[in-house]
PDB file of N, CA, C and O in Angstrom:
ATOM      1  N   UNK A   1       9.037 -14.090   4.342  1.00  0.00           N
ATOM      2  CA  UNK A   1       7.746 -12.916   4.255  1.00  0.00           C
ATOM      3  C   UNK A   1       7.676 -11.939   5.056  1.00  0.00           C
ATOM      4  O   UNK A   1       7.782 -11.943   6.282  1.00  0.00           O
ATOM      5  N   UNK A   2       7.374 -10.517   3.868  1.00  0.00           N
ATOM      6  CA  UNK A   2       6.991  -9.407   5.243  1.00  0.00           C
ATOM      7  C   UNK A   2       5.283  -9.368   5.589  1.00  0.00           C
ATOM      8  O   UNK A   2       4.139  -9.652   5.235  1.00  0.00           O
ATOM      9  N   UNK A   3       6.609  -8.477   7.064  1.00  0.00           N
ATOM     10  CA  UNK A   3       4.223  -8.780   7.402  1.00  0.00           C
ATOM     11  C   UNK A   3       3.163  -7.547   6.417  1.00  0.00           C
ATOM     12  O   UNK A   3       1.975  -7.779   6.640  1.00  0.00           O
ATOM     13  N   UNK A   4       3.352  -6.447   5.509  1.00  0.00           N
ATOM     14  CA  UNK A   4       2.479  -6.252   4.647  1.00  0.00           C
ATOM     15  C   UNK A   4       2.232  -7.294   4.234  1.00  0.00           C
ATOM     16  O   UNK A   4       1.050  -7.605   4.378  1.00  0.00           O
ATOM     17  N   UNK A   5       3.199  -8.411   3.492  1.00  0.00           N
ATOM     18  CA  UNK A   5       3.075  -9.269   2.112  1.00  0.00           C
ATOM     19  C   UNK A   5       1.238 -10.458   2.621  1.00  0.00           C
ATOM     20  O   UNK A   5       0.207 -10.930   2.141  1.00  0.00           O
ATOM     21  N   UNK A   6       2.102 -10.306   3.979  1.00  0.00           N
ATOM     22  CA  UNK A   6       1.070 -11.377   5.019  1.00  0.00           C
ATOM     23  C   UNK A   6      -0.251 -10.566   4.555  1.00  0.00           C
ATOM     24  O   UNK A   6      -0.908 -10.814   3.544  1.00  0.00           O
ATOM     25  N   UNK A   7      -0.560  -9.326   5.705  1.00  0.00           N
ATOM     26  CA  UNK A   7      -1.928  -8.655   5.375  1.00  0.00           C
ATOM     27  C   UNK A   7      -2.118  -8.681   3.811  1.00  0.00           C
ATOM     28  O   UNK A   7      -3.008  -9.500   3.581  1.00  0.00           O
ATOM     29  N   UNK A   8      -1.782  -8.279   2.964  1.00  0.00           N
ATOM     30  CA  UNK A   8      -2.061  -8.503   1.363  1.00  0.00           C
ATOM     31  C   UNK A   8      -2.704  -9.650   1.098  1.00  0.00           C
ATOM     32  O   UNK A   8      -3.615  -9.614   0.271  1.00  0.00           O
ATOM     33  N   UNK A   9      -2.443 -10.597   1.588  1.00  0.00           N
ATOM     34  CA  UNK A   9      -2.553 -12.144   1.288  1.00  0.00           C
ATOM     35  C   UNK A   9      -3.841 -12.719   2.009  1.00  0.00           C
ATOM     36  O   UNK A   9      -4.592 -13.648   1.710  1.00  0.00           O
ATOM     37  N   UNK A  10      -3.825 -12.010   2.850  1.00  0.00           N
ATOM     38  CA  UNK A  10      -4.939 -12.189   4.082  1.00  0.00           C
ATOM     39  C   UNK A  10      -5.740 -11.505   3.707  1.00  0.00           C
ATOM     40  O   UNK A  10      -6.719 -11.885   4.348  1.00  0.00           O
ATOM     41  N   UNK A  11      -6.270 -10.180   2.670  1.00  0.00           N
ATOM     42  CA  UNK A  11      -7.331  -9.907   2.224  1.00  0.00           C
ATOM     43  C   UNK A  11      -7.850 -10.387   0.345  1.00  0.00           C
ATOM     44  O   UNK A  11      -8.845 -10.194  -0.353  1.00  0.00           O
ATOM     45  N   UNK A  12      -6.544 -11.057   0.174  1.00  0.00           N
ATOM     46  CA  UNK A  12      -6.875 -11.095  -1.080  1.00  0.00           C
ATOM     47  C   UNK A  12      -7.563 -12.845  -1.333  1.00  0.00           C
ATOM     48  O   UNK A  12      -8.396 -13.431  -2.024  1.00  0.00           O
ATOM     49  N   UNK A  13      -6.789 -13.050  -0.502  1.00  0.00           N
ATOM     50  CA  UNK A  13      -7.957 -14.183  -0.296  1.00  0.00           C
ATOM     51  C   UNK A  13      -9.570 -14.082   0.647  1.00  0.00           C
ATOM     52  O   UNK A  13     -10.333 -15.044   0.727  1.00  0.00           O
ATOM     53  N   UNK A  14      -9.742 -13.217   1.058  1.00  0.00           N
ATOM     54  CA  UNK A  14     -10.951 -12.879   1.637  1.00  0.00           C
ATOM     55  C   UNK A  14     -11.603 -12.106   0.263  1.00  0.00           C
ATOM     56  O   UNK A  14     -12.825 -11.967   0.199  1.00  0.00           O
ATOM     57  N   UNK A  15     -10.835 -11.676  -0.691  1.00  0.00           N
ATOM     58  CA  UNK A  15     -11.700 -11.204  -1.626  1.00  0.00           C
ATOM     59  C   UNK A  15     -12.320  -9.303  -0.838  1.00  0.00           C
ATOM     60  O   UNK A  15     -13.253  -8.552  -1.125  1.00  0.00           O
ATOM     61  N   UNK A  16     -11.615  -9.264  -0.197  1.00  0.00           N
ATOM     62  CA  UNK A  16     -11.616  -7.662   0.349  1.00  0.00           C
ATOM     63  C   UNK A  16     -11.052  -6.535  -0.245  1.00  0.00           C
ATOM     64  O   UNK A  16     -10.518  -5.636   0.405  1.00  0.00           O
ATOM     65  N   UNK A  17     -11.142  -6.549  -1.343  1.00  0.00           N
ATOM     66  CA  UNK A  17     -10.956  -4.961  -2.174  1.00  0.00           C
ATOM     67  C   UNK A  17     -10.379  -3.733  -1.864  1.00  0.00           C
ATOM     68  O   UNK A  17      -9.405  -3.079  -2.237  1.00  0.00           O
ATOM     69  N   UNK A  18     -12.008  -3.542  -0.433  1.00  0.00           N
ATOM     70  CA  UNK A  18     -11.814  -2.188   0.232  1.00  0.00           C
ATOM     71  C   UNK A  18     -10.960  -2.317   0.987  1.00  0.00           C
ATOM     72  O   UNK A  18      -9.983  -1.602   0.764  1.00  0.00           O
ATOM     73  N   UNK A  19     -10.881  -3.251   2.222  1.00  0.00           N
ATOM     74  CA  UNK A  19     -10.007  -2.960   2.653  1.00  0.00           C
ATOM     75  C   UNK A  19      -8.128  -2.977   2.566  1.00  0.00           C
ATOM     76  O   UNK A  19      -7.262  -2.608   3.360  1.00  0.00           O
ATOM     77  N   UNK A  20      -8.075  -3.702   0.955  1.00  0.00           N
ATOM     78  CA  UNK A  20      -6.849  -2.912   0.357  1.00  0.00           C
ATOM     79  C   UNK A  20      -6.473  -2.294   0.125  1.00  0.00           C
ATOM     80  O   UNK A  20      -5.263  -2.096   0.233  1.00  0.00           O
ATOM     81  N   UNK A  21      -7.999  -0.965  -0.769  1.00  0.00           N
ATOM     82  CA  UNK A  21      -7.948   0.448  -1.203  1.00  0.00           C
ATOM     83  C   UNK A  21      -7.534   1.372   0.156  1.00  0.00           C
ATOM     84  O   UNK A  21      -6.811   2.335   0.411  1.00  0.00           O
ATOM     85  N   UNK A  22      -8.629   0.289   0.995  1.00  0.00           N
ATOM     86  CA  UNK A  22      -7.755   2.131   2.607  1.00  0.00           C
ATOM     87  C   UNK A  22      -6.013   1.821   2.739  1.00  0.00           C
ATOM     88  O   UNK A  22      -5.071   2.600   2.595  1.00  0.00           O
ATOM     89  N   UNK A  23      -6.042   0.111   3.126  1.00  0.00           N
ATOM     90  CA  UNK A  23      -4.039   0.790   3.245  1.00  0.00           C
ATOM     91  C   UNK A  23      -3.787   0.811   2.908  1.00  0.00           C
ATOM     92  O   UNK A  23      -2.579   0.720   3.129  1.00  0.00           O
ATOM     93  N   UNK A  24      -4.284   0.998   1.406  1.00  0.00           N
ATOM     94  CA  UNK A  24      -3.110   1.759  -0.254  1.00  0.00           C
ATOM     95  C   UNK A  24      -3.590   3.065   0.078  1.00  0.00           C
ATOM     96  O   UNK A  24      -2.624   3.638   0.581  1.00  0.00           O
ATOM     97  N   UNK A  25      -4.435   3.729   0.066  1.00  0.00           N
ATOM     98  CA  UNK A  25      -4.589   5.076   0.117  1.00  0.00           C
ATOM     99  C   UNK A  25      -4.414   5.409   1.873  1.00  0.00           C
ATOM    100  O   UNK A  25      -4.743   6.581   2.058  1.00  0.00           O
ATOM    101  N   UNK A  26      -3.920   4.601   3.436  1.00  0.00           N
ATOM    102  CA  UNK A  26      -3.366   5.386   4.210  1.00  0.00           C
ATOM    103  C   UNK A  26      -1.252   5.217   3.944  1.00  0.00           C
ATOM    104  O   UNK A  26      -0.354   5.804   4.549  1.00  0.00           O
ATOM    105  N   UNK A  27      -1.189   4.393   3.045  1.00  0.00           N
ATOM    106  CA  UNK A  27       0.207   4.594   3.051  1.00  0.00           C
ATOM    107  C   UNK A  27       0.144   5.545   1.692  1.00  0.00           C
ATOM    108  O   UNK A  27       0.320   6.763   1.691  1.00  0.00           O
ATOM    109  N   UNK A  28       0.043   5.257   1.287  1.00  0.00           N
ATOM    110  CA  UNK A  28      -0.227   7.194   0.051  1.00  0.00           C
ATOM    111  C   UNK A  28       0.315   8.042   0.443  1.00  0.00           C
ATOM    112  O   UNK A  28       1.286   8.660   0.006  1.00  0.00           O
ATOM    113  N   UNK A  29      -1.022   8.282   2.417  1.00  0.00           N
ATOM    114  CA  UNK A  29      -0.504   8.995   3.269  1.00  0.00           C
ATOM    115  C   UNK A  29       0.152   9.319   3.568  1.00  0.00           C
ATOM    116  O   UNK A  29       0.359  10.515   3.363  1.00  0.00           O
ATOM    117  N   UNK A  30       0.858   8.718   4.151  1.00  0.00           N
ATOM    118  CA  UNK A  30       2.103   8.527   4.833  1.00  0.00           C
ATOM    119  C   UNK A  30       3.482   9.008   4.021  1.00  0.00           C
ATOM    120  O   UNK A  30       4.514   9.633   4.263  1.00  0.00           O
ATOM    121  N   UNK A  31       2.643   8.107   2.561  1.00  0.00           N
ATOM    122  CA  UNK A  31       4.824   8.530   1.472  1.00  0.00           C
ATOM    123  C   UNK A  31       4.473  10.102   1.695  1.00  0.00           C
ATOM    124  O   UNK A  31       5.340  10.823   2.188  1.00  0.00           O
ATOM    125  N   UNK A  32       3.199  10.640   1.332  1.00  0.00           N
ATOM    126  CA  UNK A  32       2.659  12.632   1.315  1.00  0.00           C
ATOM    127  C   UNK A  32       3.807  12.939   2.223  1.00  0.00           C
ATOM    128  O   UNK A  32       4.949  13.338   1.993  1.00  0.00           O
ATOM    129  N   UNK A  33       3.015  12.563   3.586  1.00  0.00           N
ATOM    130  CA  UNK A  33       3.780  13.145   4.964  1.00  0.00           C
ATOM    131  C   UNK A  33       4.308  13.118   5.022  1.00  0.00           C
ATOM    132  O   UNK A  33       4.780  14.059   5.659  1.00  0.00           O
ATOM    133  N   UNK A  34       5.587  11.759   4.378  1.00  0.00           N
ATOM    134  CA  UNK A  34       6.467  11.768   4.894  1.00  0.00           C
ATOM    135  C   UNK A  34       7.214  12.525   3.208  1.00  0.00           C
ATOM    136  O   UNK A  34       6.957  13.703   3.453  1.00  0.00           O
ATOM    137  N   UNK A  35       7.524  12.540   2.579  1.00  0.00           N
ATOM    138  CA  UNK A  35       7.876  13.225   1.522  1.00  0.00           C
ATOM    139  C   UNK A  35       8.008  15.057   1.827  1.00  0.00           C
ATOM    140  O   UNK A  35       8.995  15.685   1.446  1.00  0.00           O
ATOM    141  N   UNK A  36       6.906  15.677   2.523  1.00  0.00           N
ATOM    142  CA  UNK A  36       6.591  17.139   2.569  1.00  0.00           C
ATOM    143  C   UNK A  36       7.662  17.111   3.712  1.00  0.00           C
ATOM    144  O   UNK A  36       8.156  18.233   3.827  1.00  0.00           O
ATOM    145  N   UNK A  37       8.261  16.076   4.722  1.00  0.00           N
ATOM    146  CA  UNK A  37       8.298  16.259   5.704  1.00  0.00           C
ATOM    147  C   UNK A  37      10.316  15.720   5.699  1.00  0.00           C
ATOM    148  O   UNK A  37      11.163  15.732   6.592  1.00  0.00           O
ATOM    149  N   UNK A  38      10.350  15.423   4.613  1.00  0.00           N
ATOM    150  CA  UNK A  38      11.668  15.526   4.077  1.00  0.00           C
ATOM    151  C   UNK A  38      12.452  17.134   3.789  1.00  0.00           C
ATOM    152  O   UNK A  38      12.033  18.062   3.097  1.00  0.00           O
ATOM    153  N   UNK A  39      13.865  17.028   4.693  1.00  0.00           N
ATOM    154  CA  UNK A  39      14.681  18.167   4.444  1.00  0.00           C
ATOM    155  C   UNK A  39      16.043  18.022   5.421  1.00  0.00           C
ATOM    156  O   UNK A  39      16.681  17.142   6.000  1.00  0.00           O
ATOM    157  N   UNK A  40      16.059  19.535   5.207  1.00  0.00           N
ATOM    158  CA  UNK A  40      17.040  19.943   6.106  1.00  0.00           C
ATOM    159  C   UNK A  40      17.299  18.816   7.103  1.00  0.00           C
ATOM    160  O   UNK A  40      16.349  18.536   7.834  1.00  0.00           O
ATOM    161  N   UNK A  41      18.105  18.323   7.210  1.00  0.00           N
ATOM    162  CA  UNK A  41      18.223  17.304   8.707  1.00  0.00           C
ATOM    163  C   UNK A  41      18.168  15.961   8.352  1.00  0.00           C
ATOM    164  O   UNK A  41      19.056  15.150   8.612  1.00  0.00           O
ATOM    165  N   UNK A  42      16.754  15.627   7.544  1.00  0.00           N
ATOM    166  CA  UNK A  42      15.834  15.173   7.251  1.00  0.00           C
ATOM    167  C   UNK A  42      15.543  13.777   6.302  1.00  0.00           C
ATOM    168  O   UNK A  42      14.342  13.690   6.044  1.00  0.00           O
ATOM    169  N   UNK A  43      16.198  12.884   5.835  1.00  0.00           N
ATOM    170  CA  UNK A  43      16.451  12.520   4.734  1.00  0.00           C
ATOM    171  C   UNK A  43      15.835  10.792   5.292  1.00  0.00           C
ATOM    172  O   UNK A  43      16.449  10.042   6.051  1.00  0.00           O
ATOM    173  N   UNK A  44      14.395  10.503   4.601  1.00  0.00           N
ATOM    174  CA  UNK A  44      13.445   9.704   4.561  1.00  0.00           C
ATOM    175  C   UNK A  44      13.707   8.744   3.980  1.00  0.00           C
ATOM    176  O   UNK A  44      12.892   7.839   3.798  1.00  0.00           O
ATOM    177  N   UNK A  45      15.071   8.729   3.501  1.00  0.00           N
ATOM    178  CA  UNK A  45      15.020   7.390   1.582  1.00  0.00           C
ATOM    179  C   UNK A  45      14.480   6.623   2.027  1.00  0.00           C
ATOM    180  O   UNK A  45      13.376   6.534   1.490  1.00  0.00           O
ATOM    181  N   UNK A  46      14.630   5.895   2.825  1.00  0.00           N
ATOM    182  CA  UNK A  46      14.467   3.968   3.365  1.00  0.00           C
ATOM    183  C   UNK A  46      13.188   3.802   4.337  1.00  0.00           C
ATOM    184  O   UNK A  46      12.903   2.759   4.925  1.00  0.00           O
ATOM    185  N   UNK A  47      12.432   5.075   4.404  1.00  0.00           N
ATOM    186  CA  UNK A  47      10.809   5.027   4.856  1.00  0.00           C
ATOM    187  C   UNK A  47      10.079   4.881   3.517  1.00  0.00           C
ATOM    188  O   UNK A  47       9.354   3.961   3.140  1.00  0.00           O
ATOM    189  N   UNK A  48      10.596   6.482   2.619  1.00  0.00           N
ATOM    190  CA  UNK A  48       9.878   6.006   1.182  1.00  0.00           C
ATOM    191  C   UNK A  48       9.753   5.632   0.605  1.00  0.00           C
ATOM    192  O   UNK A  48       8.802   5.687  -0.175  1.00  0.00           O
ATOM    193  N   UNK A  49      11.285   4.548   0.618  1.00  0.00           N
ATOM    194  CA  UNK A  49      11.225   3.344  -0.821  1.00  0.00           C
ATOM    195  C   UNK A  49      10.608   2.329   0.312  1.00  0.00           C
ATOM    196  O   UNK A  49      11.005   1.208  -0.003  1.00  0.00           O
ATOM    197  N   UNK A  50       9.888   2.257   1.375  1.00  0.00           N
ATOM    198  CA  UNK A  50       9.614   1.032   1.896  1.00  0.00           C
ATOM    199  C   UNK A  50       8.053   1.231   1.776  1.00  0.00           C
ATOM    200  O   UNK A  50       7.475   0.151   1.893  1.00  0.00           O
ATOM    201  N   UNK A  51       7.135   2.387   1.559  1.00  0.00           N
ATOM    202  CA  UNK A  51       6.254   2.675   1.711  1.00  0.00           C
ATOM    203  C   UNK A  51       5.653   2.737   0.358  1.00  0.00           C
ATOM    204  O   UNK A  51       4.482   2.389   0.210  1.00  0.00           O
ATOM    205  N   UNK A  52       6.632   3.310  -1.013  1.00  0.00           N
ATOM    206  CA  UNK A  52       6.355   3.181  -2.251  1.00  0.00           C
ATOM    207  C   UNK A  52       6.558   1.634  -2.522  1.00  0.00           C
ATOM    208  O   UNK A  52       6.100   1.224  -3.589  1.00  0.00           O
ATOM    209  N   UNK A  53       7.185   0.728  -1.693  1.00  0.00           N
ATOM    210  CA  UNK A  53       7.361  -0.884  -2.365  1.00  0.00           C
ATOM    211  C   UNK A  53       5.858  -0.893  -2.036  1.00  0.00           C
ATOM    212  O   UNK A  53       4.992  -1.186  -2.860  1.00  0.00           O
ATOM    213  N   UNK A  54       5.535  -0.414  -0.272  1.00  0.00           N
ATOM    214  CA  UNK A  54       4.242  -1.295  -0.119  1.00  0.00           C
ATOM    215  C   UNK A  54       2.954  -1.051  -0.843  1.00  0.00           C
ATOM    216  O   UNK A  54       1.925  -1.712  -0.988  1.00  0.00           O
ATOM    217  N   UNK A  55       3.527   0.594  -1.411  1.00  0.00           N
ATOM    218  CA  UNK A  55       2.158   0.666  -2.373  1.00  0.00           C
ATOM    219  C   UNK A  55       2.008  -0.073  -3.584  1.00  0.00           C
ATOM    220  O   UNK A  55       0.927  -0.570  -3.900  1.00  0.00           O
ATOM    221  N   UNK A  56       3.330  -0.196  -4.470  1.00  0.00           N
ATOM    222  CA  UNK A  56       3.532  -0.963  -5.324  1.00  0.00           C
ATOM    223  C   UNK A  56       2.619  -2.380  -5.484  1.00  0.00           C
ATOM    224  O   UNK A  56       1.890  -2.886  -6.338  1.00  0.00           O
ATOM    225  N   UNK A  57       3.107  -2.698  -4.149  1.00  0.00           N
ATOM    226  CA  UNK A  57       2.543  -4.541  -3.855  1.00  0.00           C
ATOM    227  C   UNK A  57       1.316  -4.243  -3.287  1.00  0.00           C
ATOM    228  O   UNK A  57       0.664  -5.276  -3.445  1.00  0.00           O
ATOM    229  N   UNK A  58       0.666  -3.481  -2.752  1.00  0.00           N
ATOM    230  CA  UNK A  58      -1.224  -3.402  -2.636  1.00  0.00           C
ATOM    231  C   UNK A  58      -1.229  -2.765  -4.367  1.00  0.00           C
ATOM    232  O   UNK A  58      -2.442  -2.728  -4.574  1.00  0.00           O
ATOM    233  N   UNK A  59      -0.670  -2.350  -5.445  1.00  0.00           N
ATOM    234  CA  UNK A  59      -2.022  -2.105  -6.040  1.00  0.00           C
ATOM    235  C   UNK A  59      -1.880  -3.172  -6.623  1.00  0.00           C
ATOM    236  O   UNK A  59      -2.876  -3.662  -7.155  1.00  0.00           O
ATOM    237  N   UNK A  60       0.147  -4.261  -6.751  1.00  0.00           N
ATOM    238  CA  UNK A  60      -0.748  -4.997  -7.860  1.00  0.00           C
ATOM    239  C   UNK A  60      -1.733  -6.323  -7.494  1.00  0.00           C
ATOM    240  O   UNK A  60      -1.934  -7.409  -8.037  1.00  0.00           O
ATOM    241  N   UNK A  61      -2.308  -5.557  -6.113  1.00  0.00           N
ATOM    242  CA  UNK A  61      -3.183  -7.023  -5.401  1.00  0.00           C
ATOM    243  C   UNK A  61      -4.675  -6.555  -6.428  1.00  0.00           C
ATOM    244  O   UNK A  61      -5.458  -7.018  -7.258  1.00  0.00           O
ATOM    245  N   UNK A  62      -4.426  -5.587  -5.826  1.00  0.00           N
ATOM    246  CA  UNK A  62      -5.555  -4.971  -6.733  1.00  0.00           C
ATOM    247  C   UNK A  62      -6.102  -5.234  -7.958  1.00  0.00           C
ATOM    248  O   UNK A  62      -7.233  -5.357  -8.429  1.00  0.00           O
ATOM    249  N   UNK A  63      -5.107  -5.279  -8.291  1.00  0.00           N
ATOM    250  CA  UNK A  63      -5.495  -5.781  -9.773  1.00  0.00           C
ATOM    251  C   UNK A  63      -5.446  -7.182 -10.069  1.00  0.00           C
ATOM    252  O   UNK A  63      -5.118  -7.772 -11.098  1.00  0.00           O
ATOM    253  N   UNK A  64      -5.809  -7.560  -9.040  1.00  0.00           N
ATOM    254  CA  UNK A  64      -5.599  -9.597  -9.713  1.00  0.00           C
ATOM    255  C   UNK A  64      -7.324  -9.142 -10.001  1.00  0.00           C
ATOM    256  O   UNK A  64      -8.143  -8.286  -9.668  1.00  0.00           O
ATOM    257  N   UNK A  65      -7.211 -10.209 -10.743  1.00  0.00           N
ATOM    258  CA  UNK A  65      -8.640 -10.852 -11.194  1.00  0.00           C
ATOM    259  C   UNK A  65      -9.568 -11.060 -10.329  1.00  0.00           C
ATOM    260  O   UNK A  65     -10.720 -10.726 -10.608  1.00  0.00           O
ATOM    261  N   UNK A  66      -9.259 -11.664  -9.082  1.00  0.00           N
ATOM    262  CA  UNK A  66     -10.031 -12.002  -7.989  1.00  0.00           C
ATOM    263  C   UNK A  66     -10.475 -11.298  -7.562  1.00  0.00           C
ATOM    264  O   UNK A  66     -11.661 -11.528  -7.322  1.00  0.00           O
ATOM    265  N   UNK A  67      -9.995 -10.090  -7.184  1.00  0.00           N
ATOM    266  CA  UNK A  67     -10.551  -8.779  -5.999  1.00  0.00           C
ATOM    267  C   UNK A  67     -10.368  -7.931  -7.119  1.00  0.00           C
ATOM    268  O   UNK A  67      -9.669  -6.956  -6.841  1.00  0.00           O
ATOM    269  N   UNK A  68     -10.862  -7.986  -8.593  1.00  0.00           N
ATOM    270  CA  UNK A  68     -11.681  -6.841  -9.233  1.00  0.00           C
ATOM    271  C   UNK A  68     -12.804  -6.566  -8.833  1.00  0.00           C
ATOM    272  O   UNK A  68     -13.623  -7.443  -8.557  1.00  0.00           O
ATOM    273  N   UNK A  69     -13.126  -4.857  -8.695  1.00  0.00           N
ATOM    274  CA  UNK A  69     -14.379  -4.382  -8.546  1.00  0.00           C
ATOM    275  C   UNK A  69     -15.692  -5.262  -9.028  1.00  0.00           C
ATOM    276  O   UNK A  69     -15.752  -6.057  -9.966  1.00  0.00           O
ATOM    277  N   UNK A  70     -16.578  -4.928  -8.230  1.00  0.00           N
ATOM    278  CA  UNK A  70     -18.530  -5.420  -9.036  1.00  0.00           C
ATOM    279  C   UNK A  70     -18.644  -4.582  -9.718  1.00  0.00           C
ATOM    280  O   UNK A  70     -18.111  -3.473  -9.677  1.00  0.00           O
ATOM    281  N   UNK A  71     -19.716  -5.223 -10.797  1.00  0.00           N
ATOM    282  CA  UNK A  71     -20.039  -4.125 -11.375  1.00  0.00           C
ATOM    283  C   UNK A  71     -20.726  -3.122 -10.815  1.00  0.00           C
ATOM    284  O   UNK A  71     -20.258  -2.732  -9.745  1.00  0.00           O
ATOM    285  N   UNK A  72     -21.317  -2.791 -11.052  1.00  0.00           N
ATOM    286  CA  UNK A  72     -22.438  -1.823 -11.267  1.00  0.00           C
ATOM    287  C   UNK A  72     -23.902  -1.771 -11.152  1.00  0.00           C
ATOM    288  O   UNK A  72     -24.508  -0.738 -11.434  1.00  0.00           O
TER     289      UNK A  72
END
């Protein structure tokens, strides 16, 4: 199991939606920054693929019913 999967599993078991959202938002920012910096001589496809995979894993965790957003 990858480290990010362990972190996600931990936050899911704690039902800590806010932490998962913070991690997702951070990974999205990293992904955007990496995409903006890619260009001549710098092809970070492995980094981009990894970040996108992590965002997808976090979003799947956020979709789980046990950590659904609380009703206002």
